C-alpha positions in Angstrom: 146.3 135.2 27.1 148.4 136.3 30.1 147.0 136.8 33.6 147.5 140.6 33.2 145.4 140.6 30.0 142.7 138.6 31.7 142.8 141.0 34.6 142.4 144.0 32.3 139.5 142.2 30.5 137.8 141.6 33.8 138.2 145.2 34.9 137.0 146.5 31.5 134.0 144.2 31.7 133.3 145.5 35.3 133.3 149.0 33.9 130.5 148.1 31.5 128.4 146.8 34.4 129.4 149.5 37.0 130.6 152.6 35.0 131.4 154.5 38.1 133.9 151.9 39.2 137.6 153.0 39.2 139.7 150.0 38.2 142.6 151.4 40.2 140.6 151.2 43.4 139.2 147.6 43.0 140.7 145.5 45.8 141.9 142.2 44.4 140.7 140.1 47.4 137.5 141.8 48.3 134.1 140.7 47.0 133.4 142.6 43.7 129.6 142.7 44.4 130.2 144.4 47.7 132.9 146.9 46.4 130.9 147.9 43.4 127.4 147.5 44.7 126.5 145.0 42.0 123.1 143.3 42.2 122.3 139.8 40.9 121.3 141.0 37.4 124.5 143.0 37.0 126.5 139.9 38.2 124.7 137.8 35.6 125.4 140.3 32.9 129.1 140.4 34.0 129.4 136.6 33.6 127.7 136.8 30.2 130.0 139.5 29.0 133.1 137.6 30.2 131.8 134.6 28.2 131.3 136.8 25.1 134.7 138.4 25.4 136.8 135.4 26.3 134.8 132.5 24.9 134.8 130.8 28.3 131.7 128.9 29.5 131.0 129.8 33.1 128.4 127.4 34.5 126.0 128.9 37.1 127.4 126.5 39.7 130.8 128.2 39.2 129.6 131.8 39.9 130.6 131.7 43.5 134.2 130.9 42.4 134.4 134.4 40.8 133.7 136.5 43.9 136.9 138.6 43.8 139.1 140.0 41.1 141.9 137.5 42.0 139.4 134.6 41.9 138.1 135.8 38.5 141.6 135.9 37.0 142.6 132.5 38.5 139.4 130.9 37.3 139.6 132.3 33.8 143.3 131.6 33.4 142.7 128.0 34.3 139.9 127.8 31.7 142.0 129.5 29.0 145.2 127.6 29.9 
């Protein structure tokens, strides 16, 4: 899976958590929770859905590593690589 495909999967998953989010306006280096007003339950659902879609285990200890869009893509690309 390419980084672009991972990015699109992350953005699509974010839309399921925050339907009002416009993927074109997500800033790649700004915290997703701040940009999209995501609470802790939404964040947990986001990680669960990423796991379901990509088959990547995301341990709770790694959640802080997926703070921004770029961090999500880099983390998932490393796990899928």
